[in-house]
Biotite code that builds the C-alpha atoms (Angstrom):
import biotite.structure as struc

atoms = struc.array([
    struc.Atom([-106.687, 3.677, -8.492], chain_id="A", res_id=1, res_name="UNK", atom_name="CA", element="C"),
    struc.Atom([-106.397, 6.218, -5.720], chain_id="A", res_id=2, res_name="UNK", atom_name="CA", element="C"),
    struc.Atom([-108.948, 4.387, -3.616], chain_id="A", res_id=3, res_name="UNK", atom_name="CA", element="C"),
    struc.Atom([-107.064, 1.089, -3.958], chain_id="A", res_id=4, res_name="UNK", atom_name="CA", element="C"),
    struc.Atom([-103.835, 2.693, -2.663], chain_id="A", res_id=5, res_name="UNK", atom_name="CA", element="C"),
    struc.Atom([-105.686, 4.152, 0.264], chain_id="A", res_id=6, res_name="UNK", atom_name="CA", element="C"),
    struc.Atom([-107.311, 0.806, 0.994], chain_id="A", res_id=7, res_name="UNK", atom_name="CA", element="C"),
    struc.Atom([-103.938, -0.925, 0.800], chain_id="A", res_id=8, res_name="UNK", atom_name="CA", element="C"),
    struc.Atom([-102.418, 1.559, 3.282], chain_id="A", res_id=9, res_name="UNK", atom_name="CA", element="C"),
    struc.Atom([-105.266, 1.133, 5.727], chain_id="A", res_id=10, res_name="UNK", atom_name="CA", element="C"),
    struc.Atom([-105.161, -2.658, 5.561], chain_id="A", res_id=11, res_name="UNK", atom_name="CA", element="C"),
    struc.Atom([-101.372, -2.925, 5.780], chain_id="A", res_id=12, res_name="UNK", atom_name="CA", element="C"),
    struc.Atom([-100.959, -0.507, 8.705], chain_id="A", res_id=13, res_name="UNK", atom_name="CA", element="C"),
    struc.Atom([-102.024, -2.995, 11.439], chain_id="A", res_id=14, res_name="UNK", atom_name="CA", element="C"),
    struc.Atom([-99.671, -5.620, 10.039], chain_id="A", res_id=15, res_name="UNK", atom_name="CA", element="C"),
    struc.Atom([-96.805, -3.117, 10.059], chain_id="A", res_id=16, res_name="UNK", atom_name="CA", element="C"),
    struc.Atom([-97.667, -1.940, 13.547], chain_id="A", res_id=17, res_name="UNK", atom_name="CA", element="C"),
    struc.Atom([-97.683, -5.418, 15.059], chain_id="A", res_id=18, res_name="UNK", atom_name="CA", element="C"),
    struc.Atom([-94.639, -6.665, 13.168], chain_id="A", res_id=19, res_name="UNK", atom_name="CA", element="C"),
    struc.Atom([-92.536, -3.849, 14.673], chain_id="A", res_id=20, res_name="UNK", atom_name="CA", element="C"),
    struc.Atom([-93.766, -4.300, 18.222], chain_id="A", res_id=21, res_name="UNK", atom_name="CA", element="C"),
    struc.Atom([-91.221, -5.313, 20.839], chain_id="A", res_id=22, res_name="UNK", atom_name="CA", element="C"),
    struc.Atom([-92.028, -7.921, 23.474], chain_id="A", res_id=23, res_name="UNK", atom_name="CA", element="C"),
    struc.Atom([-93.482, -6.614, 26.755], chain_id="A", res_id=24, res_name="UNK", atom_name="CA", element="C"),
    struc.Atom([-91.044, -5.599, 29.518], chain_id="A", res_id=25, res_name="UNK", atom_name="CA", element="C"),
    struc.Atom([-90.201, -8.530, 31.743], chain_id="A", res_id=26, res_name="UNK", atom_name="CA", element="C"),
    struc.Atom([-91.172, -11.175, 29.220], chain_id="A", res_id=27, res_name="UNK", atom_name="CA", element="C"),
    struc.Atom([-89.526, -14.479, 30.032], chain_id="A", res_id=28, res_name="UNK", atom_name="CA", element="C"),
    struc.Atom([-87.763, -16.409, 27.301], chain_id="A", res_id=29, res_name="UNK", atom_name="CA", element="C"),
    struc.Atom([-88.372, -20.040, 28.100], chain_id="A", res_id=30, res_name="UNK", atom_name="CA", element="C"),
    struc.Atom([-87.280, -21.874, 24.983], chain_id="A", res_id=31, res_name="UNK", atom_name="CA", element="C"),
    struc.Atom([-85.424, -21.200, 21.800], chain_id="A", res_id=32, res_name="UNK", atom_name="CA", element="C"),
    struc.Atom([-85.259, -23.157, 18.590], chain_id="A", res_id=33, res_name="UNK", atom_name="CA", element="C"),
    struc.Atom([-82.319, -25.021, 20.085], chain_id="A", res_id=34, res_name="UNK", atom_name="CA", element="C"),
    struc.Atom([-83.990, -25.900, 23.414], chain_id="A", res_id=35, res_name="UNK", atom_name="CA", element="C"),
    struc.Atom([-83.975, -24.543, 26.926], chain_id="A", res_id=36, res_name="UNK", atom_name="CA", element="C"),
    struc.Atom([-82.125, -21.442, 28.058], chain_id="A", res_id=37, res_name="UNK", atom_name="CA", element="C"),
    struc.Atom([-79.722, -20.766, 30.894], chain_id="A", res_id=38, res_name="UNK", atom_name="CA", element="C"),
    struc.Atom([-80.051, -17.628, 33.032], chain_id="A", res_id=39, res_name="UNK", atom_name="CA", element="C"),
    struc.Atom([-77.009, -15.929, 34.499], chain_id="A", res_id=40, res_name="UNK", atom_name="CA", element="C"),
    struc.Atom([-76.740, -13.046, 36.937], chain_id="A", res_id=41, res_name="UNK", atom_name="CA", element="C"),
    struc.Atom([-73.586, -11.103, 37.727], chain_id="A", res_id=42, res_name="UNK", atom_name="CA", element="C"),
    struc.Atom([-72.953, -8.141, 39.975], chain_id="A", res_id=43, res_name="UNK", atom_name="CA", element="C"),
    struc.Atom([-70.666, -5.496, 38.553], chain_id="A", res_id=44, res_name="UNK", atom_name="CA", element="C"),
    struc.Atom([-68.824, -2.699, 40.340], chain_id="A", res_id=45, res_name="UNK", atom_name="CA", element="C"),
    struc.Atom([-68.226, 0.616, 38.591], chain_id="A", res_id=46, res_name="UNK", atom_name="CA", element="C"),
    struc.Atom([-71.490, 1.093, 36.670], chain_id="A", res_id=47, res_name="UNK", atom_name="CA", element="C"),
    struc.Atom([-72.526, 4.705, 37.073], chain_id="A", res_id=48, res_name="UNK", atom_name="CA", element="C"),
    struc.Atom([-74.273, 5.852, 33.877], chain_id="A", res_id=49, res_name="UNK", atom_name="CA", element="C"),
    struc.Atom([-76.091, 4.601, 30.769], chain_id="A", res_id=50, res_name="UNK", atom_name="CA", element="C"),
    struc.Atom([-72.922, 5.041, 28.705], chain_id="A", res_id=51, res_name="UNK", atom_name="CA", element="C"),
    struc.Atom([-71.091, 2.690, 31.072], chain_id="A", res_id=52, res_name="UNK", atom_name="CA", element="C"),
    struc.Atom([-73.902, 0.177, 30.726], chain_id="A", res_id=53, res_name="UNK", atom_name="CA", element="C"),
    struc.Atom([-73.778, 0.463, 26.933], chain_id="A", res_id=54, res_name="UNK", atom_name="CA", element="C"),
    struc.Atom([-70.041, -0.323, 26.895], chain_id="A", res_id=55, res_name="UNK", atom_name="CA", element="C"),
    struc.Atom([-70.577, -3.344, 29.122], chain_id="A", res_id=56, res_name="UNK", atom_name="CA", element="C"),
    struc.Atom([-73.501, -4.577, 27.053], chain_id="A", res_id=57, res_name="UNK", atom_name="CA", element="C"),
    struc.Atom([-71.484, -4.259, 23.854], chain_id="A", res_id=58, res_name="UNK", atom_name="CA", element="C"),
    struc.Atom([-68.664, -6.342, 25.336], chain_id="A", res_id=59, res_name="UNK", atom_name="CA", element="C"),
    struc.Atom([-71.020, -9.014, 26.727], chain_id="A", res_id=60, res_name="UNK", atom_name="CA", element="C"),
    struc.Atom([-72.771, -9.388, 23.351], chain_id="A", res_id=61, res_name="UNK", atom_name="CA", element="C"),
    struc.Atom([-69.511, -10.773, 21.967], chain_id="A", res_id=62, res_name="UNK", atom_name="CA", element="C"),
    struc.Atom([-70.055, -13.938, 24.003], chain_id="A", res_id=63, res_name="UNK", atom_name="CA", element="C"),
    struc.Atom([-71.382, -16.729, 21.799], chain_id="A", res_id=64, res_name="UNK", atom_name="CA", element="C"),
    struc.Atom([-74.886, -17.972, 22.617], chain_id="A", res_id=65, res_name="UNK", atom_name="CA", element="C"),
    struc.Atom([-76.042, -14.802, 24.385], chain_id="A", res_id=66, res_name="UNK", atom_name="CA", element="C"),
    struc.Atom([-79.722, -14.077, 23.736], chain_id="A", res_id=67, res_name="UNK", atom_name="CA", element="C"),
    struc.Atom([-80.444, -11.203, 26.072], chain_id="A", res_id=68, res_name="UNK", atom_name="CA", element="C"),
    struc.Atom([-78.703, -8.654, 28.336], chain_id="A", res_id=69, res_name="UNK", atom_name="CA", element="C"),
    struc.Atom([-80.510, -6.555, 30.958], chain_id="A", res_id=70, res_name="UNK", atom_name="CA", element="C"),
    struc.Atom([-78.457, -4.150, 33.060], chain_id="A", res_id=71, res_name="UNK", atom_name="CA", element="C"),
    struc.Atom([-79.648, -2.485, 36.254], chain_id="A", res_id=72, res_name="UNK", atom_name="CA", element="C"),
    struc.Atom([-77.259, 0.415, 36.780], chain_id="A", res_id=73, res_name="UNK", atom_name="CA", element="C"),
    struc.Atom([-78.521, 1.337, 40.271], chain_id="A", res_id=74, res_name="UNK", atom_name="CA", element="C"),
    struc.Atom([-78.025, -2.160, 41.665], chain_id="A", res_id=75, res_name="UNK", atom_name="CA", element="C"),
    struc.Atom([-74.971, -3.031, 39.578], chain_id="A", res_id=76, res_name="UNK", atom_name="CA", element="C"),
    struc.Atom([-76.748, -6.185, 38.421], chain_id="A", res_id=77, res_name="UNK", atom_name="CA", element="C"),
    struc.Atom([-76.621, -7.771, 34.980], chain_id="A", res_id=78, res_name="UNK", atom_name="CA", element="C"),
    struc.Atom([-79.061, -10.490, 33.948], chain_id="A", res_id=79, res_name="UNK", atom_name="CA", element="C"),
    struc.Atom([-78.115, -12.598, 30.956], chain_id="A", res_id=80, res_name="UNK", atom_name="CA", element="C"),
    struc.Atom([-79.952, -15.297, 29.007], chain_id="A", res_id=81, res_name="UNK", atom_name="CA", element="C"),
    struc.Atom([-77.990, -17.884, 27.041], chain_id="A", res_id=82, res_name="UNK", atom_name="CA", element="C"),
    struc.Atom([-78.997, -20.681, 24.761], chain_id="A", res_id=83, res_name="UNK", atom_name="CA", element="C"),
    struc.Atom([-79.015, -23.778, 26.972], chain_id="A", res_id=84, res_name="UNK", atom_name="CA", element="C"),
    struc.Atom([-76.376, -25.649, 25.046], chain_id="A", res_id=85, res_name="UNK", atom_name="CA", element="C"),
    struc.Atom([-74.031, -22.638, 24.944], chain_id="A", res_id=86, res_name="UNK", atom_name="CA", element="C"),
    struc.Atom([-73.455, -21.915, 28.623], chain_id="A", res_id=87, res_name="UNK", atom_name="CA", element="C"),
    struc.Atom([-70.154, -20.047, 28.788], chain_id="A", res_id=88, res_name="UNK", atom_name="CA", element="C"),
    struc.Atom([-67.618, -20.642, 31.534], chain_id="A", res_id=89, res_name="UNK", atom_name="CA", element="C"),
    struc.Atom([-67.733, -18.188, 34.440], chain_id="A", res_id=90, res_name="UNK", atom_name="CA", element="C"),
    struc.Atom([-64.275, -16.976, 33.497], chain_id="A", res_id=91, res_name="UNK", atom_name="CA", element="C"),
    struc.Atom([-65.477, -15.958, 30.052], chain_id="A", res_id=92, res_name="UNK", atom_name="CA", element="C"),
    struc.Atom([-68.239, -13.703, 31.437], chain_id="A", res_id=93, res_name="UNK", atom_name="CA", element="C"),
    struc.Atom([-65.951, -12.273, 34.114], chain_id="A", res_id=94, res_name="UNK", atom_name="CA", element="C"),
    struc.Atom([-63.277, -11.587, 31.483], chain_id="A", res_id=95, res_name="UNK", atom_name="CA", element="C"),
    struc.Atom([-65.791, -9.704, 29.299], chain_id="A", res_id=96, res_name="UNK", atom_name="CA", element="C"),
    struc.Atom([-66.774, -7.572, 32.309], chain_id="A", res_id=97, res_name="UNK", atom_name="CA", element="C"),
    struc.Atom([-63.148, -6.862, 33.155], chain_id="A", res_id=98, res_name="UNK", atom_name="CA", element="C"),
    struc.Atom([-62.306, -6.019, 29.510], chain_id="A", res_id=99, res_name="UNK", atom_name="CA", element="C"),
    struc.Atom([-65.158, -3.477, 29.550], chain_id="A", res_id=100, res_name="UNK", atom_name="CA", element="C"),
    struc.Atom([-63.407, -1.768, 32.475], chain_id="A", res_id=101, res_name="UNK", atom_name="CA", element="C"),
    struc.Atom([-65.498, -2.997, 35.382], chain_id="A", res_id=102, res_name="UNK", atom_name="CA", element="C"),
    struc.Atom([-65.035, -5.381, 38.296], chain_id="A", res_id=103, res_name="UNK", atom_name="CA", element="C"),
    struc.Atom([-66.982, -8.638, 38.200], chain_id="A", res_id=104, res_name="UNK", atom_name="CA", element="C"),
    struc.Atom([-68.410, -9.922, 41.453], chain_id="A", res_id=105, res_name="UNK", atom_name="CA", element="C"),
    struc.Atom([-70.800, -12.757, 42.295], chain_id="A", res_id=106, res_name="UNK", atom_name="CA", element="C"),
    struc.Atom([-71.838, -14.738, 39.217], chain_id="A", res_id=107, res_name="UNK", atom_name="CA", element="C"),
    struc.Atom([-74.486, -17.417, 39.332], chain_id="A", res_id=108, res_name="UNK", atom_name="CA", element="C"),
    struc.Atom([-76.415, -19.567, 36.859], chain_id="A", res_id=109, res_name="UNK", atom_name="CA", element="C"),
    struc.Atom([-80.003, -20.793, 37.040], chain_id="A", res_id=110, res_name="UNK", atom_name="CA", element="C"),
    struc.Atom([-82.566, -22.724, 35.016], chain_id="A", res_id=111, res_name="UNK", atom_name="CA", element="C"),
    struc.Atom([-85.218, -20.206, 36.095], chain_id="A", res_id=112, res_name="UNK", atom_name="CA", element="C"),
    struc.Atom([-85.242, -16.407, 35.690], chain_id="A", res_id=113, res_name="UNK", atom_name="CA", element="C"),
    struc.Atom([-83.746, -14.255, 38.429], chain_id="A", res_id=114, res_name="UNK", atom_name="CA", element="C"),
    struc.Atom([-86.088, -11.775, 40.072], chain_id="A", res_id=115, res_name="UNK", atom_name="CA", element="C"),
])
């Protein structure tokens, strides 16, 4: 009985390890179950620390259809990925940035990832 538990643990460990793995940094999301995605990039003034970025990320995640948020504090740049059929209006993203206490600047959309 003891050997069977040990064998179970050894055999289940790789499954557990790979099921908890996160995708590699910089992985591009090309399609979702609903189809293509839309990439958005916005520059934000006022980001100075990780806590600021967390507050902004939390506010942006309230936007429907958002799949991913990546914030570069040093450059004041936010890259967003939306489900293709749920592209929000520019005003909606800018409003979320403003509600988080920051100033929204240049916002652009693309069908390809921003570098």
